[in-house]
Chimera marker file (.cmm) of the C-alpha trace (Angstrom):
<marker_set name="trace">
<marker id="1" x="6.966" y="-11.748" z="15.023" r="1" g="1" b="0" radius="0.5"/>
<marker id="2" x="3.235" y="-11.230" z="13.805" r="1" g="1" b="0" radius="0.5"/>
<marker id="3" x="1.366" y="-15.157" z="13.181" r="1" g="1" b="0" radius="0.5"/>
<marker id="4" x="1.437" y="-15.356" z="9.191" r="1" g="1" b="0" radius="0.5"/>
<marker id="5" x="-1.583" y="-14.808" z="7.225" r="1" g="1" b="0" radius="0.5"/>
<marker id="6" x="-3.263" y="-12.254" z="9.674" r="1" g="1" b="0" radius="0.5"/>
<marker id="7" x="-2.988" y="-8.669" z="9.202" r="1" g="1" b="0" radius="0.5"/>
<marker id="8" x="-1.113" y="-6.617" z="11.609" r="1" g="1" b="0" radius="0.5"/>
<marker id="9" x="-1.681" y="-3.032" z="12.661" r="1" g="1" b="0" radius="0.5"/>
<marker id="10" x="0.920" y="-1.049" z="13.937" r="1" g="1" b="0" radius="0.5"/>
<marker id="11" x="0.910" y="1.611" z="16.706" r="1" g="1" b="0" radius="0.5"/>
<marker id="12" x="3.682" y="3.964" z="17.704" r="1" g="1" b="0" radius="0.5"/>
<marker id="13" x="3.870" y="1.310" z="20.623" r="1" g="1" b="0" radius="0.5"/>
<marker id="14" x="4.214" y="-1.877" z="19.014" r="1" g="1" b="0" radius="0.5"/>
<marker id="15" x="1.211" y="-3.636" z="17.139" r="1" g="1" b="0" radius="0.5"/>
<marker id="16" x="-1.874" y="-6.393" z="17.437" r="1" g="1" b="0" radius="0.5"/>
<marker id="17" x="-3.284" y="-8.643" z="15.203" r="1" g="1" b="0" radius="0.5"/>
<marker id="18" x="-6.869" y="-10.037" z="15.751" r="1" g="1" b="0" radius="0.5"/>
<marker id="19" x="-7.381" y="-13.701" z="16.003" r="1" g="1" b="0" radius="0.5"/>
<marker id="20" x="-11.144" y="-13.847" z="16.032" r="1" g="1" b="0" radius="0.5"/>
<marker id="21" x="-13.921" y="-11.493" z="15.675" r="1" g="1" b="0" radius="0.5"/>
<marker id="22" x="-17.321" y="-12.476" z="16.615" r="1" g="1" b="0" radius="0.5"/>
<marker id="23" x="-20.571" y="-11.127" z="17.340" r="1" g="1" b="0" radius="0.5"/>
<marker id="24" x="-19.962" y="-11.522" z="21.343" r="1" g="1" b="0" radius="0.5"/>
<marker id="25" x="-16.128" y="-11.649" z="21.444" r="1" g="1" b="0" radius="0.5"/>
<marker id="26" x="-12.959" y="-10.270" z="19.827" r="1" g="1" b="0" radius="0.5"/>
<marker id="27" x="-9.519" y="-11.838" z="20.576" r="1" g="1" b="0" radius="0.5"/>
<marker id="28" x="-6.285" y="-10.220" z="19.892" r="1" g="1" b="0" radius="0.5"/>
<marker id="29" x="-2.647" y="-10.677" z="20.038" r="1" g="1" b="0" radius="0.5"/>
<marker id="30" x="-0.926" y="-7.206" z="21.468" r="1" g="1" b="0" radius="0.5"/>
<marker id="31" x="2.934" y="-6.673" z="21.505" r="1" g="1" b="0" radius="0.5"/>
<marker id="32" x="3.963" y="-3.181" z="23.151" r="1" g="1" b="0" radius="0.5"/>
<marker id="33" x="7.702" y="-2.510" z="22.455" r="1" g="1" b="0" radius="0.5"/>
<marker id="34" x="10.093" y="-2.921" z="25.735" r="1" g="1" b="0" radius="0.5"/>
<marker id="35" x="9.568" y="0.950" z="27.221" r="1" g="1" b="0" radius="0.5"/>
<marker id="36" x="6.655" y="1.911" z="25.433" r="1" g="1" b="0" radius="0.5"/>
<marker id="37" x="2.871" y="2.008" z="27.149" r="1" g="1" b="0" radius="0.5"/>
<marker id="38" x="-0.651" y="2.211" z="25.448" r="1" g="1" b="0" radius="0.5"/>
<marker id="39" x="-2.809" y="4.936" z="26.160" r="1" g="1" b="0" radius="0.5"/>
<marker id="40" x="-4.856" y="5.369" z="29.582" r="1" g="1" b="0" radius="0.5"/>
<marker id="41" x="-8.193" y="4.638" z="28.074" r="1" g="1" b="0" radius="0.5"/>
<marker id="42" x="-11.629" y="3.052" z="28.904" r="1" g="1" b="0" radius="0.5"/>
<marker id="43" x="-14.422" y="1.559" z="26.862" r="1" g="1" b="0" radius="0.5"/>
<marker id="44" x="-18.253" y="2.040" z="26.720" r="1" g="1" b="0" radius="0.5"/>
<marker id="45" x="-19.139" y="-0.743" z="24.734" r="1" g="1" b="0" radius="0.5"/>
<marker id="46" x="-16.636" y="-3.730" z="25.901" r="1" g="1" b="0" radius="0.5"/>
<marker id="47" x="-14.936" y="-5.355" z="28.898" r="1" g="1" b="0" radius="0.5"/>
<marker id="48" x="-11.409" y="-6.886" z="28.372" r="1" g="1" b="0" radius="0.5"/>
<marker id="49" x="-9.169" y="-9.571" z="29.810" r="1" g="1" b="0" radius="0.5"/>
<marker id="50" x="-5.247" y="-9.323" z="29.458" r="1" g="1" b="0" radius="0.5"/>
<marker id="51" x="-3.588" y="-12.473" z="29.505" r="1" g="1" b="0" radius="0.5"/>
<marker id="52" x="0.155" y="-11.989" z="29.459" r="1" g="1" b="0" radius="0.5"/>
<marker id="53" x="2.280" y="-14.362" z="27.339" r="1" g="1" b="0" radius="0.5"/>
<marker id="54" x="5.485" y="-13.096" z="27.366" r="1" g="1" b="0" radius="0.5"/>
<marker id="55" x="7.602" y="-10.170" z="29.410" r="1" g="1" b="0" radius="0.5"/>
<marker id="56" x="6.794" y="-7.576" z="32.451" r="1" g="1" b="0" radius="0.5"/>
<marker id="57" x="4.070" y="-5.515" z="32.463" r="1" g="1" b="0" radius="0.5"/>
<marker id="58" x="2.341" y="-2.658" z="35.113" r="1" g="1" b="0" radius="0.5"/>
<marker id="59" x="-1.684" y="-2.638" z="34.403" r="1" g="1" b="0" radius="0.5"/>
<marker id="60" x="-3.584" y="-0.026" z="35.891" r="1" g="1" b="0" radius="0.5"/>
<marker id="61" x="-6.917" y="-0.520" z="36.476" r="1" g="1" b="0" radius="0.5"/>
<marker id="62" x="-8.524" y="2.797" z="37.322" r="1" g="1" b="0" radius="0.5"/>
<marker id="63" x="-6.245" y="3.179" z="40.729" r="1" g="1" b="0" radius="0.5"/>
<marker id="64" x="-4.634" y="0.104" z="41.070" r="1" g="1" b="0" radius="0.5"/>
<marker id="65" x="-1.439" y="-0.685" z="39.526" r="1" g="1" b="0" radius="0.5"/>
<marker id="66" x="-0.791" y="-4.473" z="38.407" r="1" g="1" b="0" radius="0.5"/>
<marker id="67" x="2.697" y="-5.948" z="38.248" r="1" g="1" b="0" radius="0.5"/>
<marker id="68" x="2.030" y="-9.225" z="36.109" r="1" g="1" b="0" radius="0.5"/>
<marker id="69" x="4.756" y="-11.646" z="33.999" r="1" g="1" b="0" radius="0.5"/>
<marker id="70" x="4.707" y="-14.506" z="31.902" r="1" g="1" b="0" radius="0.5"/>
<marker id="71" x="1.029" y="-16.438" z="32.862" r="1" g="1" b="0" radius="0.5"/>
<marker id="72" x="-0.536" y="-13.278" z="34.958" r="1" g="1" b="0" radius="0.5"/>
<marker id="73" x="-3.756" y="-12.323" z="33.775" r="1" g="1" b="0" radius="0.5"/>
<marker id="74" x="-5.946" y="-9.347" z="34.972" r="1" g="1" b="0" radius="0.5"/>
<marker id="75" x="-9.993" y="-8.480" z="34.022" r="1" g="1" b="0" radius="0.5"/>
<marker id="76" x="-10.719" y="-5.157" z="33.184" r="1" g="1" b="0" radius="0.5"/>
<marker id="77" x="-14.311" y="-3.980" z="33.647" r="1" g="1" b="0" radius="0.5"/>
<marker id="78" x="-16.097" y="-2.179" z="31.400" r="1" g="1" b="0" radius="0.5"/>
<marker id="79" x="-15.850" y="1.681" z="31.768" r="1" g="1" b="0" radius="0.5"/>
<marker id="80" x="-12.921" y="0.590" z="33.883" r="1" g="1" b="0" radius="0.5"/>
<marker id="81" x="-9.763" y="3.561" z="33.444" r="1" g="1" b="0" radius="0.5"/>
<marker id="82" x="-6.864" y="1.009" z="32.482" r="1" g="1" b="0" radius="0.5"/>
<marker id="83" x="-3.264" y="0.829" z="30.740" r="1" g="1" b="0" radius="0.5"/>
<marker id="84" x="-0.862" y="-1.565" z="30.321" r="1" g="1" b="0" radius="0.5"/>
<marker id="85" x="3.269" y="-0.406" z="30.238" r="1" g="1" b="0" radius="0.5"/>
<marker id="86" x="5.986" y="-2.767" z="29.404" r="1" g="1" b="0" radius="0.5"/>
<marker id="87" x="8.719" y="-2.312" z="31.779" r="1" g="1" b="0" radius="0.5"/>
<marker id="88" x="10.663" y="-5.176" z="30.907" r="1" g="1" b="0" radius="0.5"/>
<marker id="89" x="14.021" y="-5.145" z="28.112" r="1" g="1" b="0" radius="0.5"/>
<marker id="90" x="12.192" y="-7.219" z="25.848" r="1" g="1" b="0" radius="0.5"/>
<marker id="91" x="8.687" y="-7.020" z="24.015" r="1" g="1" b="0" radius="0.5"/>
<marker id="92" x="5.741" y="-7.327" z="25.944" r="1" g="1" b="0" radius="0.5"/>
<marker id="93" x="2.974" y="-9.934" z="24.317" r="1" g="1" b="0" radius="0.5"/>
<marker id="94" x="-0.341" y="-10.573" z="25.591" r="1" g="1" b="0" radius="0.5"/>
<marker id="95" x="-3.666" y="-12.104" z="24.685" r="1" g="1" b="0" radius="0.5"/>
<marker id="96" x="-6.450" y="-9.347" z="24.679" r="1" g="1" b="0" radius="0.5"/>
<marker id="97" x="-10.605" y="-11.188" z="25.169" r="1" g="1" b="0" radius="0.5"/>
<marker id="98" x="-12.818" y="-8.176" z="24.437" r="1" g="1" b="0" radius="0.5"/>
<marker id="99" x="-16.365" y="-9.350" z="25.639" r="1" g="1" b="0" radius="0.5"/>
<marker id="100" x="-19.140" y="-6.925" z="25.194" r="1" g="1" b="0" radius="0.5"/>
<marker id="101" x="-21.650" y="-5.409" z="22.506" r="1" g="1" b="0" radius="0.5"/>
<marker id="102" x="-19.345" y="-2.999" z="20.240" r="1" g="1" b="0" radius="0.5"/>
<marker id="103" x="-15.675" y="-3.549" z="19.463" r="1" g="1" b="0" radius="0.5"/>
<marker id="104" x="-14.863" y="-0.907" z="16.883" r="1" g="1" b="0" radius="0.5"/>
<marker id="105" x="-11.561" y="0.879" z="18.115" r="1" g="1" b="0" radius="0.5"/>
<marker id="106" x="-13.668" y="4.279" z="17.760" r="1" g="1" b="0" radius="0.5"/>
<marker id="107" x="-14.701" y="2.711" z="21.412" r="1" g="1" b="0" radius="0.5"/>
<marker id="108" x="-11.303" y="3.947" z="22.885" r="1" g="1" b="0" radius="0.5"/>
<marker id="109" x="-11.723" y="7.062" z="25.284" r="1" g="1" b="0" radius="0.5"/>
<marker id="110" x="-8.319" y="8.485" z="25.668" r="1" g="1" b="0" radius="0.5"/>
<marker id="111" x="-7.584" y="10.051" z="28.447" r="1" g="1" b="0" radius="0.5"/>
<marker id="112" x="-3.706" y="10.512" z="28.176" r="1" g="1" b="0" radius="0.5"/>
<marker id="113" x="-1.476" y="9.409" z="25.489" r="1" g="1" b="0" radius="0.5"/>
<marker id="114" x="2.175" y="9.571" z="25.044" r="1" g="1" b="0" radius="0.5"/>
<marker id="115" x="1.697" y="10.037" z="20.895" r="1" g="1" b="0" radius="0.5"/>
<marker id="116" x="-0.284" y="12.838" z="21.087" r="1" g="1" b="0" radius="0.5"/>
<marker id="117" x="-3.726" y="10.638" z="19.909" r="1" g="1" b="0" radius="0.5"/>
<marker id="118" x="-6.233" y="12.712" z="22.391" r="1" g="1" b="0" radius="0.5"/>
<link id1="1" id2="2" r="1" g="1" b="0" radius="0.2"/>
<link id1="2" id2="3" r="1" g="1" b="0" radius="0.2"/>
<link id1="3" id2="4" r="1" g="1" b="0" radius="0.2"/>
<link id1="4" id2="5" r="1" g="1" b="0" radius="0.2"/>
<link id1="5" id2="6" r="1" g="1" b="0" radius="0.2"/>
<link id1="6" id2="7" r="1" g="1" b="0" radius="0.2"/>
<link id1="7" id2="8" r="1" g="1" b="0" radius="0.2"/>
<link id1="8" id2="9" r="1" g="1" b="0" radius="0.2"/>
<link id1="9" id2="10" r="1" g="1" b="0" radius="0.2"/>
<link id1="10" id2="11" r="1" g="1" b="0" radius="0.2"/>
<link id1="11" id2="12" r="1" g="1" b="0" radius="0.2"/>
<link id1="12" id2="13" r="1" g="1" b="0" radius="0.2"/>
<link id1="13" id2="14" r="1" g="1" b="0" radius="0.2"/>
<link id1="14" id2="15" r="1" g="1" b="0" radius="0.2"/>
<link id1="15" id2="16" r="1" g="1" b="0" radius="0.2"/>
<link id1="16" id2="17" r="1" g="1" b="0" radius="0.2"/>
<link id1="17" id2="18" r="1" g="1" b="0" radius="0.2"/>
<link id1="18" id2="19" r="1" g="1" b="0" radius="0.2"/>
<link id1="19" id2="20" r="1" g="1" b="0" radius="0.2"/>
<link id1="20" id2="21" r="1" g="1" b="0" radius="0.2"/>
<link id1="21" id2="22" r="1" g="1" b="0" radius="0.2"/>
<link id1="22" id2="23" r="1" g="1" b="0" radius="0.2"/>
<link id1="23" id2="24" r="1" g="1" b="0" radius="0.2"/>
<link id1="24" id2="25" r="1" g="1" b="0" radius="0.2"/>
<link id1="25" id2="26" r="1" g="1" b="0" radius="0.2"/>
<link id1="26" id2="27" r="1" g="1" b="0" radius="0.2"/>
<link id1="27" id2="28" r="1" g="1" b="0" radius="0.2"/>
<link id1="28" id2="29" r="1" g="1" b="0" radius="0.2"/>
<link id1="29" id2="30" r="1" g="1" b="0" radius="0.2"/>
<link id1="30" id2="31" r="1" g="1" b="0" radius="0.2"/>
<link id1="31" id2="32" r="1" g="1" b="0" radius="0.2"/>
<link id1="32" id2="33" r="1" g="1" b="0" radius="0.2"/>
<link id1="33" id2="34" r="1" g="1" b="0" radius="0.2"/>
<link id1="34" id2="35" r="1" g="1" b="0" radius="0.2"/>
<link id1="35" id2="36" r="1" g="1" b="0" radius="0.2"/>
<link id1="36" id2="37" r="1" g="1" b="0" radius="0.2"/>
<link id1="37" id2="38" r="1" g="1" b="0" radius="0.2"/>
<link id1="38" id2="39" r="1" g="1" b="0" radius="0.2"/>
<link id1="39" id2="40" r="1" g="1" b="0" radius="0.2"/>
<link id1="40" id2="41" r="1" g="1" b="0" radius="0.2"/>
<link id1="41" id2="42" r="1" g="1" b="0" radius="0.2"/>
<link id1="42" id2="43" r="1" g="1" b="0" radius="0.2"/>
<link id1="43" id2="44" r="1" g="1" b="0" radius="0.2"/>
<link id1="44" id2="45" r="1" g="1" b="0" radius="0.2"/>
<link id1="45" id2="46" r="1" g="1" b="0" radius="0.2"/>
<link id1="46" id2="47" r="1" g="1" b="0" radius="0.2"/>
<link id1="47" id2="48" r="1" g="1" b="0" radius="0.2"/>
<link id1="48" id2="49" r="1" g="1" b="0" radius="0.2"/>
<link id1="49" id2="50" r="1" g="1" b="0" radius="0.2"/>
<link id1="50" id2="51" r="1" g="1" b="0" radius="0.2"/>
<link id1="51" id2="52" r="1" g="1" b="0" radius="0.2"/>
<link id1="52" id2="53" r="1" g="1" b="0" radius="0.2"/>
<link id1="53" id2="54" r="1" g="1" b="0" radius="0.2"/>
<link id1="54" id2="55" r="1" g="1" b="0" radius="0.2"/>
<link id1="55" id2="56" r="1" g="1" b="0" radius="0.2"/>
<link id1="56" id2="57" r="1" g="1" b="0" radius="0.2"/>
<link id1="57" id2="58" r="1" g="1" b="0" radius="0.2"/>
<link id1="58" id2="59" r="1" g="1" b="0" radius="0.2"/>
<link id1="59" id2="60" r="1" g="1" b="0" radius="0.2"/>
<link id1="60" id2="61" r="1" g="1" b="0" radius="0.2"/>
<link id1="61" id2="62" r="1" g="1" b="0" radius="0.2"/>
<link id1="62" id2="63" r="1" g="1" b="0" radius="0.2"/>
<link id1="63" id2="64" r="1" g="1" b="0" radius="0.2"/>
<link id1="64" id2="65" r="1" g="1" b="0" radius="0.2"/>
<link id1="65" id2="66" r="1" g="1" b="0" radius="0.2"/>
<link id1="66" id2="67" r="1" g="1" b="0" radius="0.2"/>
<link id1="67" id2="68" r="1" g="1" b="0" radius="0.2"/>
<link id1="68" id2="69" r="1" g="1" b="0" radius="0.2"/>
<link id1="69" id2="70" r="1" g="1" b="0" radius="0.2"/>
<link id1="70" id2="71" r="1" g="1" b="0" radius="0.2"/>
<link id1="71" id2="72" r="1" g="1" b="0" radius="0.2"/>
<link id1="72" id2="73" r="1" g="1" b="0" radius="0.2"/>
<link id1="73" id2="74" r="1" g="1" b="0" radius="0.2"/>
<link id1="74" id2="75" r="1" g="1" b="0" radius="0.2"/>
<link id1="75" id2="76" r="1" g="1" b="0" radius="0.2"/>
<link id1="76" id2="77" r="1" g="1" b="0" radius="0.2"/>
<link id1="77" id2="78" r="1" g="1" b="0" radius="0.2"/>
<link id1="78" id2="79" r="1" g="1" b="0" radius="0.2"/>
<link id1="79" id2="80" r="1" g="1" b="0" radius="0.2"/>
<link id1="80" id2="81" r="1" g="1" b="0" radius="0.2"/>
<link id1="81" id2="82" r="1" g="1" b="0" radius="0.2"/>
<link id1="82" id2="83" r="1" g="1" b="0" radius="0.2"/>
<link id1="83" id2="84" r="1" g="1" b="0" radius="0.2"/>
<link id1="84" id2="85" r="1" g="1" b="0" radius="0.2"/>
<link id1="85" id2="86" r="1" g="1" b="0" radius="0.2"/>
<link id1="86" id2="87" r="1" g="1" b="0" radius="0.2"/>
<link id1="87" id2="88" r="1" g="1" b="0" radius="0.2"/>
<link id1="88" id2="89" r="1" g="1" b="0" radius="0.2"/>
<link id1="89" id2="90" r="1" g="1" b="0" radius="0.2"/>
<link id1="90" id2="91" r="1" g="1" b="0" radius="0.2"/>
<link id1="91" id2="92" r="1" g="1" b="0" radius="0.2"/>
<link id1="92" id2="93" r="1" g="1" b="0" radius="0.2"/>
<link id1="93" id2="94" r="1" g="1" b="0" radius="0.2"/>
<link id1="94" id2="95" r="1" g="1" b="0" radius="0.2"/>
<link id1="95" id2="96" r="1" g="1" b="0" radius="0.2"/>
<link id1="96" id2="97" r="1" g="1" b="0" radius="0.2"/>
<link id1="97" id2="98" r="1" g="1" b="0" radius="0.2"/>
<link id1="98" id2="99" r="1" g="1" b="0" radius="0.2"/>
<link id1="99" id2="100" r="1" g="1" b="0" radius="0.2"/>
<link id1="100" id2="101" r="1" g="1" b="0" radius="0.2"/>
<link id1="101" id2="102" r="1" g="1" b="0" radius="0.2"/>
<link id1="102" id2="103" r="1" g="1" b="0" radius="0.2"/>
<link id1="103" id2="104" r="1" g="1" b="0" radius="0.2"/>
<link id1="104" id2="105" r="1" g="1" b="0" radius="0.2"/>
<link id1="105" id2="106" r="1" g="1" b="0" radius="0.2"/>
<link id1="106" id2="107" r="1" g="1" b="0" radius="0.2"/>
<link id1="107" id2="108" r="1" g="1" b="0" radius="0.2"/>
<link id1="108" id2="109" r="1" g="1" b="0" radius="0.2"/>
<link id1="109" id2="110" r="1" g="1" b="0" radius="0.2"/>
<link id1="110" id2="111" r="1" g="1" b="0" radius="0.2"/>
<link id1="111" id2="112" r="1" g="1" b="0" radius="0.2"/>
<link id1="112" id2="113" r="1" g="1" b="0" radius="0.2"/>
<link id1="113" id2="114" r="1" g="1" b="0" radius="0.2"/>
<link id1="114" id2="115" r="1" g="1" b="0" radius="0.2"/>
<link id1="115" id2="116" r="1" g="1" b="0" radius="0.2"/>
<link id1="116" id2="117" r="1" g="1" b="0" radius="0.2"/>
<link id1="117" id2="118" r="1" g="1" b="0" radius="0.2"/>
</marker_set>
């Protein structure tokens, strides 16, 4: 359920809310619906840290596949190819902490996408 008072940005795979947007970091709450996944992507201007709040995920970081559940986390280095997939039967909720010098959505370079957004 989205947090009251914060804008929700809907995507075909779920939605996200920006919890904090500062000069050197940005924090998002991201929810991925069961059976959905984000695009395979990379960023030039930022690294990311993902912390799973609830659900089950498989995270791809370059050539590694990492299985995560509630309480697990992973670091995504700047320019690393990455994706998260909800492998459970419920919504996957995680916190994304972005660090770097640019946090715009136009810094997403999509390499594969289930929803035709390349």
